[in-house]
Every structure is written in structure tokens, then in C-alpha cells.
C-alpha positions as CSV (number, residue, x, y, z in Angstrom):
1,M,12.4,27.2,4.3
2,P,14.6,24.4,5.7
3,W,16.4,23.6,2.5
4,N,19.1,21.4,4.0
5,S,17.1,19.7,6.7
6,A,14.2,18.3,4.7
7,A,13.7,14.6,4.6
8,D,14.1,12.8,1.3
9,S,11.4,10.8,-0.5
10,P,11.0,7.2,0.8
11,D,11.4,6.0,-2.8
12,P,15.1,5.2,-3.0
13,S,15.4,6.2,-6.7
14,V,13.7,9.5,-6.1
15,A,15.9,10.2,-3.0
16,E,19.0,9.4,-5.0
17,H,17.9,11.7,-7.8
18,V,17.2,14.5,-5.4
19,R,20.6,14.1,-3.7
20,R,22.4,14.2,-7.1
21,Y,20.4,17.3,-8.1
22,L,21.1,19.1,-4.8
23,A,24.8,18.2,-4.8
24,T,25.4,19.6,-8.3
25,D,22.8,22.5,-8.4
26,G,20.9,20.5,-10.9
27,R,23.7,19.8,-13.4
28,D,23.1,16.1,-12.6
29,G,19.3,15.6,-12.5
30,Y,17.7,18.7,-14.1
31,L,17.2,16.7,-17.3
32,E,16.0,13.3,-16.1
33,G,13.5,11.0,-17.7
34,G,13.4,13.1,-20.8
35,M,12.0,16.1,-18.9
36,T,13.1,19.1,-16.9
37,N,13.0,18.4,-13.1
38,L,12.8,20.6,-10.0
39,V,13.1,19.8,-6.3
40,L,9.9,20.5,-4.4
41,T,10.0,20.9,-0.6
42,V,6.6,20.6,1.2
43,K,5.4,20.6,4.8
44,G,4.0,17.2,5.7
45,R,0.3,17.5,6.6
46,K,0.5,14.8,9.2
47,S,4.1,14.9,10.5
48,G,4.7,18.6,10.2
49,R,8.2,17.7,8.9
50,W,9.6,19.2,5.7
51,L,9.9,16.7,2.9
52,R,11.3,16.9,-0.6
53,T,10.9,15.2,-3.9
54,G,12.0,15.6,-7.5
55,L,9.3,16.3,-10.1
56,F,8.9,16.9,-13.8
57,F,7.8,20.4,-14.5
58,G,6.8,22.7,-17.3
59,E,6.8,26.5,-17.6
60,D,3.8,28.7,-18.4
61,D,4.2,32.5,-18.4
62,G,6.6,32.7,-15.4
63,R,4.8,30.0,-13.5
64,Y,5.8,26.3,-13.0
65,V,3.4,23.5,-13.7
66,L,3.4,20.0,-12.1
67,I,1.3,17.0,-12.7
68,A,0.2,15.1,-9.5
69,S,0.2,11.7,-11.2
70,G,2.4,9.8,-8.7
71,S,5.5,7.8,-9.7
72,S,3.3,5.2,-11.4
73,V,-0.3,4.8,-12.2
74,T,-2.1,5.1,-8.9
75,H,-5.7,5.6,-7.8
76,T,-4.8,8.0,-5.0
77,H,-3.2,11.4,-5.2
78,P,0.6,11.4,-4.3
79,A,1.5,12.5,-0.8
80,W,3.3,15.7,-2.1
81,Y,0.1,16.9,-3.6
82,L,-2.0,16.3,-0.5
83,N,0.7,18.2,1.4
84,V,0.6,21.2,-0.9
85,V,-3.2,21.3,-0.6
86,A,-2.8,21.4,3.2
87,T,0.1,23.9,3.1
88,P,0.4,25.7,-0.2
89,E,3.6,27.6,0.6
90,V,6.5,25.4,-0.8
91,G,10.2,25.6,-1.5
92,V,11.4,25.1,-5.1
93,Q,14.8,24.5,-6.5
94,I,15.4,24.8,-10.2
95,L,19.1,24.2,-11.1
96,G,20.9,26.3,-8.5
97,E,18.1,28.7,-7.8
98,R,16.0,28.3,-4.7
99,F,12.8,30.2,-4.0
100,T,9.5,30.1,-2.2
101,A,6.2,29.6,-4.1
102,R,2.5,29.2,-3.6
103,A,0.9,26.1,-5.0
104,R,-2.6,25.9,-6.3
105,T,-4.6,23.4,-8.3
106,A,-5.6,24.5,-11.7
107,E,-9.3,24.2,-12.6
108,G,-11.5,24.5,-15.6
109,P,-10.1,25.8,-18.9
110,E,-6.8,26.7,-17.3
111,R,-6.4,23.0,-16.1
112,E,-7.3,21.7,-19.6
113,R,-4.8,24.0,-21.3
114,L,-2.0,23.2,-18.9
115,W,-2.7,19.5,-19.0
116,R,-2.4,19.6,-22.9
117,M,0.9,21.5,-22.6
118,M,2.3,18.9,-20.1
119,V,1.1,15.9,-22.2
120,K,3.0,17.4,-25.2
121,L,6.2,17.6,-23.0
122,A,5.7,14.1,-21.4
123,P,3.2,11.9,-23.4
124,V,3.3,9.3,-20.6
125,Y,0.7,11.5,-18.8
126,R,-1.8,10.5,-21.4
127,T,-1.3,6.8,-20.4
128,Y,-1.6,7.7,-16.7
129,E,-4.8,9.5,-17.4
130,A,-6.3,6.6,-19.3
131,R,-5.5,4.1,-16.6
132,S,-6.4,6.1,-13.5
133,R,-9.9,6.2,-11.9
134,R,-9.2,9.8,-10.7
135,R,-8.8,13.1,-12.3
136,I,-5.1,13.8,-12.1
137,P,-4.5,17.3,-10.7
138,V,-2.5,20.0,-12.4
139,V,-0.6,22.2,-10.0
140,V,0.6,25.7,-10.6
141,L,3.5,27.1,-8.6
142,E,3.7,30.9,-8.4
143,R,6.7,32.7,-6.9
144,L,6.2,34.6,-3.7
């Protein structure tokens, strides 16, 4: 996993958050926006380049849970989600720990349970869901 050569998010505020997170092993950036955050490194489905972004996450029985809502209410899936669907092996950094994981989209009762868990952690997801014309994916990261 090319931890140090991945390109940052094109969103300046996300890129700045990720740089702070990486420079301090998460001491600055782990708790951001009222939630725990991780850095996700994915392979671009079109470019083939490694890309990274910062995302809220929850934990569920040793797995990590992400919501593919986008940075605001959008009617398309965020690029990072489309990239993990194309290439599920990803890099994850939580605080100072880096590891490789496999991403998958939760479905059925698992998705509903994890969605409820994440809405309790970040109630803003309920607003995103109400305003979106799409079903917002719930992503599970399992360590490899």
C-alpha cells in the first residue's frame, strides 16, 4: 500500500484534515466533526492512482463501518465508494496504526442494523437520507 505517495482529496478542507491527521498520527484529526475519523486509501478506478480521504467511522465487532454519503447531500455515490467497489482492497489508518482491509457493501438486515448504529453516532446521516434520491451505502471494512 503506497501510504506516503497517495494523492489527497481534491476538496481542500478534506486534504488539510488528512494532512493534519497523518502528520500527528491522528492526534489532530481523529476526533473531527464530533465523530471518530480514519484515513482511507483507495485505488482510483479510472486513474489507477492511489487516493486518500478522511471519513467518519464506527466500529462493529472488530470491523469498521463507513457511510458513503458524500461530503454533502448528493444524488450520486462519492468517488471513494465507487473506487472501493471496483477495488475492494484498501489501506486504512486509525490514529497511528496502518493496515490493509477489504471493503464490502452491507446489505439486508446487516445494512439496516449498521445504518441505525451510524445514525446514533452521527444523526446528520438521517438528514442526508431524507434528502437523497439514492439509497446511501453502508461499507464494512474487514482487516486482512
